[in-house]
C-alpha positions as CSV (number, residue, x, y, z in Angstrom):
1,M,-44.3,26.2,-31.2
2,V,-41.9,29.0,-31.9
3,A,-41.6,30.4,-28.5
4,K,-41.0,26.8,-26.8
5,K,-38.1,26.3,-29.5
6,L,-36.7,30.1,-28.4
7,I,-37.2,29.1,-24.7
8,L,-35.4,25.7,-25.1
9,S,-32.7,27.2,-27.1
10,L,-32.0,29.9,-24.4
11,V,-31.9,27.2,-21.7
12,L,-29.3,25.0,-23.8
13,A,-27.2,28.2,-24.5
14,W,-27.3,29.2,-20.8
15,S,-26.4,25.4,-19.7
16,V,-23.7,25.3,-22.1
17,N,-22.1,28.7,-21.0
18,A,-22.7,27.9,-17.4
19,T,-20.6,24.7,-17.5
20,F,-18.0,26.6,-19.7
21,A,-18.0,29.5,-16.8
22,A,-17.5,26.5,-14.4
23,D,-14.7,24.9,-16.1
24,A,-12.8,28.3,-16.8
25,A,-13.2,28.9,-13.1
26,A,-11.9,25.6,-11.9
27,D,-8.7,26.0,-14.4
28,A,-8.4,29.5,-13.0
29,K,-7.9,28.3,-9.7
30,L,-5.0,25.9,-10.6
31,V,-1.4,26.5,-10.0
32,P,1.8,25.2,-11.8
33,L,3.5,22.5,-10.1
34,K,7.2,21.9,-11.5
35,L,8.2,18.1,-11.5
36,E,12.0,16.9,-10.7
37,L,12.7,14.6,-13.8
38,P,15.4,12.2,-14.0
39,K,18.3,12.3,-16.6
40,L,18.0,11.4,-20.1
41,A,19.2,7.8,-20.4
42,F,18.7,6.9,-24.1
43,I,17.9,8.4,-27.4
44,G,15.9,7.0,-30.3
45,T,13.3,4.0,-30.5
46,P,13.9,0.2,-31.3
47,A,13.7,-0.8,-34.8
48,D,12.4,-4.0,-33.8
49,V,9.2,-2.6,-32.2
50,Q,6.1,-2.8,-34.8
51,L,4.2,0.1,-34.3
52,D,0.6,-0.3,-34.6
53,E,-2.9,1.4,-33.6
54,H,-2.3,0.3,-29.8
55,I,1.0,2.1,-29.6
56,E,1.7,5.7,-29.1
57,P,4.1,7.4,-31.3
58,V,7.2,8.6,-29.6
59,S,7.0,12.7,-29.4
60,E,9.8,14.6,-31.0
61,T,9.6,17.1,-28.2
62,N,9.8,17.0,-24.3
63,R,7.0,18.0,-22.4
64,P,7.2,20.9,-20.2
65,P,8.0,19.4,-16.8
66,V,4.8,21.5,-15.2
67,L,1.6,20.1,-14.1
68,M,-1.2,22.5,-13.5
69,V,-2.8,21.4,-10.1
70,P,-5.1,22.5,-7.2
71,P,-3.4,24.6,-4.5
72,G,-1.8,22.7,-1.7
73,T,-0.9,19.7,-4.0
74,V,2.0,17.5,-2.9
75,N,3.4,14.0,-4.0
76,L,1.4,12.1,-1.5
77,A,3.2,8.9,-2.5
78,L,6.6,10.1,-1.0
79,N,8.1,7.5,1.5
80,K,4.7,5.9,2.0
81,K,4.5,2.1,2.2
82,V,4.5,0.1,-0.6
83,T,3.7,-3.8,-1.0
84,C,3.7,-5.9,-4.0
85,S,2.4,-9.2,-5.7
86,D,5.7,-10.8,-5.9
87,K,6.7,-12.0,-2.4
88,N,10.2,-12.7,-3.4
89,P,11.4,-9.8,-5.8
90,S,14.2,-10.6,-7.8
91,A,15.9,-7.4,-7.4
92,G,15.4,-4.1,-5.1
93,T,13.0,-3.5,-2.6
94,T,9.4,-2.3,-2.2
95,E,10.7,1.2,-0.5
96,L,12.5,1.9,-3.9
97,V,8.9,2.8,-5.5
98,T,8.2,5.7,-3.4
99,D,11.9,6.9,-2.2
100,G,12.0,9.9,-4.7
101,N,14.8,8.6,-6.9
102,K,13.6,8.0,-10.7
103,E,17.3,7.9,-12.2
104,A,17.6,5.0,-14.7
105,T,20.7,3.1,-12.6
106,D,20.8,-0.5,-11.4
107,D,20.0,0.5,-7.9
108,T,16.8,2.7,-8.1
109,F,14.0,-0.3,-9.3
110,L,12.0,-3.0,-7.8
111,Q,12.2,-5.9,-10.1
112,M,9.4,-8.5,-10.0
113,R,8.9,-12.0,-12.0
114,R,7.4,-12.8,-15.2
115,G,3.6,-12.7,-15.5
116,T,1.2,-9.8,-14.3
117,Q,2.8,-8.2,-11.1
118,W,1.6,-5.2,-9.1
119,V,2.8,-2.7,-6.9
120,Q,0.5,-0.9,-4.3
121,I,0.8,2.3,-2.4
122,D,-1.1,3.3,0.8
123,L,-1.2,7.0,1.1
124,E,-2.7,6.2,4.9
125,K,-5.7,8.3,4.4
126,P,-8.2,8.9,1.8
127,A,-7.2,12.1,-0.2
128,T,-8.2,14.0,-3.3
129,L,-6.1,13.2,-6.2
130,S,-4.9,15.0,-9.2
131,Y,-2.2,13.0,-11.5
132,I,-0.4,10.0,-10.8
133,L,3.1,9.3,-12.6
134,V,4.8,6.2,-13.3
135,W,8.2,5.3,-14.2
136,H,8.7,1.5,-15.3
137,A,12.4,1.2,-16.5
138,H,13.6,3.9,-18.7
139,N,17.1,2.8,-19.5
140,A,16.3,1.5,-22.8
141,A,13.3,2.1,-25.3
142,Q,10.5,-0.3,-24.3
143,I,6.9,-0.5,-24.0
144,Y,5.5,-2.0,-20.7
145,K,2.4,-4.3,-21.5
146,C,-1.0,-4.5,-19.7
147,V,-0.4,-1.3,-17.7
148,V,-3.7,-0.9,-15.7
149,I,-3.5,1.9,-12.8
150,Q,-6.4,1.4,-10.2
151,I,-7.3,3.4,-6.8
152,A,-9.6,2.3,-4.1
153,E,-10.8,2.6,-0.7
154,D,-9.3,-0.5,0.8
155,A,-6.1,-2.5,0.6
156,D,-7.8,-5.7,-0.7
157,F,-9.3,-3.4,-3.8
158,T,-12.8,-4.6,-3.2
159,Q,-14.3,-1.1,-2.1
160,N,-15.1,1.5,-4.7
161,V,-12.2,0.5,-7.2
162,R,-12.1,2.6,-10.3
163,T,-9.5,2.1,-13.3
164,V,-7.9,5.4,-14.2
165,Y,-5.8,4.1,-17.0
166,N,-5.7,0.7,-18.7
167,N,-3.8,-0.1,-21.9
168,D,-4.3,-3.8,-21.7
169,Y,-6.3,-3.9,-24.9
170,E,-6.4,-7.7,-25.3
171,N,-7.5,-7.8,-21.3
172,K,-4.4,-10.2,-20.7
173,A,-4.5,-9.3,-17.0
174,G,-8.0,-10.2,-16.7
175,L,-9.2,-6.4,-15.1
176,G,-11.1,-5.4,-18.3
177,M,-10.4,-4.3,-21.9
178,G,-8.4,-1.2,-22.0
179,K,-8.6,1.7,-24.5
180,D,-5.5,3.7,-23.6
181,K,-2.3,3.6,-25.4
182,Q,0.5,1.7,-25.1
183,Y,3.7,3.6,-24.8
184,F,7.7,3.9,-25.0
185,E,9.1,4.5,-21.6
186,T,10.9,7.9,-21.2
187,F,12.4,9.9,-18.4
188,E,9.5,12.0,-18.5
189,G,7.2,8.9,-17.0
190,R,3.8,8.5,-17.7
191,W,1.2,11.2,-16.5
192,I,-2.2,9.9,-15.7
193,P,-4.9,12.6,-14.9
194,V,-7.5,11.2,-12.0
195,K,-9.9,14.1,-12.2
196,S,-10.2,14.9,-8.4
197,E,-11.0,11.2,-7.5
198,K,-10.8,10.3,-4.0
199,A,-8.9,7.3,-2.7
200,R,-6.4,5.8,-0.2
201,Y,-4.8,3.1,-2.0
202,V,-3.2,3.1,-5.8
203,R,-2.2,0.0,-7.2
204,S,-0.1,-0.5,-10.8
205,Y,-0.2,-3.5,-12.4
206,S,2.3,-4.7,-15.6
207,Q,3.2,-7.8,-17.6
208,G,6.5,-7.4,-18.7
209,S,7.9,-5.2,-21.3
210,T,9.1,-5.3,-25.0
211,Y,12.6,-5.7,-23.6
212,S,12.2,-8.0,-20.8
213,A,9.4,-10.5,-19.4
214,L,10.5,-9.0,-16.0
215,N,8.4,-6.2,-14.4
216,R,10.4,-3.3,-13.2
217,V,9.2,-0.1,-11.6
218,T,11.4,2.7,-10.7
219,E,9.1,5.2,-9.2
220,I,5.3,6.2,-8.7
221,E,4.3,9.7,-7.6
222,V,0.7,10.5,-6.8
223,Y,-0.3,14.1,-6.5
224,G,-2.9,15.5,-4.4
225,I,-4.3,17.4,-1.7
226,P,-3.5,15.8,1.8
227,A,-6.5,14.7,3.7
228,K,-7.1,16.9,6.8
């Protein structure tokens, strides 16, 4: 009995060490990718937004503008085709979502009407993804509601659909109850790790913000390794 327990302990220890070694090896292969961030557009948080357990507090320090990614990682979304749920957007065009301009000015965003809306990026080929970065409207302190990010193999989002971010804790968008935190939009954008998932299409949902019922998207970047 003692020998059996000893063997089980050794197997468990080997398994843990092997997992740790594999993770360390994977991390060792990552390289830094410096991000180009837009200018800071505002300072402070609005007093009329009541913080609760669903809202992430604003950090007092800025994140270093660096992602650790596999070698060969690029912004796959740059200048790729974008479609949206609003057939008649009230401002801007879909091309603005992937044009590389993230500044908080009046000519850099797509604005869709009230309710649950989405924008969708076609990466043209399935690729291995690392991070998705999203900027809604960062011209004022606001929290976008029902932010859900999904990836899929097909444009209709019926094949191998995976939700990589969901802060819709009340399931108002009907895409499932989310456990991620709501957050204040800033010039840093939202960094969403995708953990080497493969996909061709990226879709980002929202349902207005604490500042406006309209849905704005300034830029979405999708970092990954291009398909060969």
